[in-house]
Structures are given as structure tokens and as C-alpha cells.
N, C-alpha and C positions, 0 to 999 in steps of 0.2 A: 620827619624824614622817613621814606622807605628805603632801604639798600636791597638790590637783587642780585642774587649770584646765580648764573648758569652754569651747566654742567652736561656733558655728553656727547658733545659734538664727536666729529672725527671723519675716517676716510671710509666709504663703502661703497660697493660696486652698485651698477645700475641694477635695478629689480629688488635690491636688499632691502633691510630696514635700518632705522635708527631710533632712540628715544632721547630727548633733551629734556633736561629738568631745569627748575628754577625754584629757588628758596627767597622769601622774603624775611627781612629782619628790620627791626627798628620800629617804626609805628605800624606794624602789619595788620594789627586789630582794625585799623582805620581802612584796609582795601575794600572796595566792592567790585572791582575788576579785574582781572589777571588774563594775560593771554601773551601772542607771540606775534611779532612782526619778522621780516627777512629781507634782507638787502644783498642782492647779486652784484658782483662786480660791474661798474659801468650802467646801474640801474637804480631806480628811485626804489626806497625802503616801501615794503608793501604789507598790507595785512595778511597776517594768517588766520588769525581769529582770536577773540577775546570773550570769556565768559565772565557771568555776573552769579552772585549768589543762589538765584532761583533757578540756575541751570541753563537758560537760556545762554545762546553762543551767537557771536557775530562772526562768522566764519567767511573767509573766501570761495565763494562757490565753485571756483576752478580747482580747489584744493581739498574740500571737504571729502571727497570720496577716499582719498589717499592719507589724508593726515588726521590725527584725532587728538582733541585737547580734552585733557583732564585735570581737574581741580579740587585740590583737598583745601578747602577753607578753614579747617580747624588747624591746619599745620601750615597754612599760607604757603602753599608750593601749587606749581603747574606744570604739567608735563605735556610735552608736544610728541606724539608717537607717529613717524614718518614712515610709511610703506611704498611701495613700489617705487622707489626712489628713481629720479631720473637726472641725467648730466644737469638739466636745467634748473634742479632744483637746489644747486651748487649756491651757498650765500651762506653771509653771517645771518643768525637767528637770535632775535632779541626779545627778551620779556619785557614785558610791561605790567606796570600795576598802576591802576586808578584809585586817587582817593579825593575827598573833597577839595583839597590843595592842589590837585593837578595830575599828571601823568608821570611815573618815573622809569628810569629805562636801566636795563641790564648792561653789562659791559659788551655782550655778544660773545656767542660761540659759535665756531666756524665748520660748517657741514660741507664736506666736497664729496662728490658722486663722482666716481671715474674709476676706469680700470686700472 
């Protein structure tokens, strides 16, 4: 079992930046993929990006120019840097971790982009 805890969400004005982080505990050494999804109100959950140990990432093309995922495989953490934020980026951001047993989800952290 892998447990994920996100932190760093909050309220930011349009054009601003925010960083959200995720730390894995439990059988964290079994993780091979870590990344982020998001879900806006009334919309389906969508991929932001997932990284694997060799550094390749599966990123949503529409977000990769503004969002950057960084992973520290040794410390079992993953960070999402959000830049040039827009109101439509308002969502709950979920950390995910993949192991041979399946995918674990964090509880989510809220990011709100508004004046």
C-alpha cells in the first residue's frame, strides 16, 4: 500500500504561480510512476502529467508549457509547478503513484485562481 499526501494548494490571482507537492509513504520504494491529475468543478478528471524513473513524462500537451512536474525518486516526492495560472486552472489537483499493484490516489489539494 502506498499513501499519498498533497500540500501547497491555495488561492492565487490570474497570472500567478503556485507549487503543489506530494509525498509518498508506505511501500513507496515500489513506485515506478508518479504524477498529477486534476478535476475542475463539473468536469471529468484529466491528466496533468506522470513521470517514470528514467525521466520520461506523459504530459497533457495543452498544459506542458505552463506546468512542470519534478520528481525526487529517492525521497518519493513529486512536485507540480504551476505558472501563468488562469481561472480555468481552478481545480482539485490529485497526486497519483503507480506500482505493480495498481494506482494510488491522494486526497487532493484545491487550487483556486481568482482575483
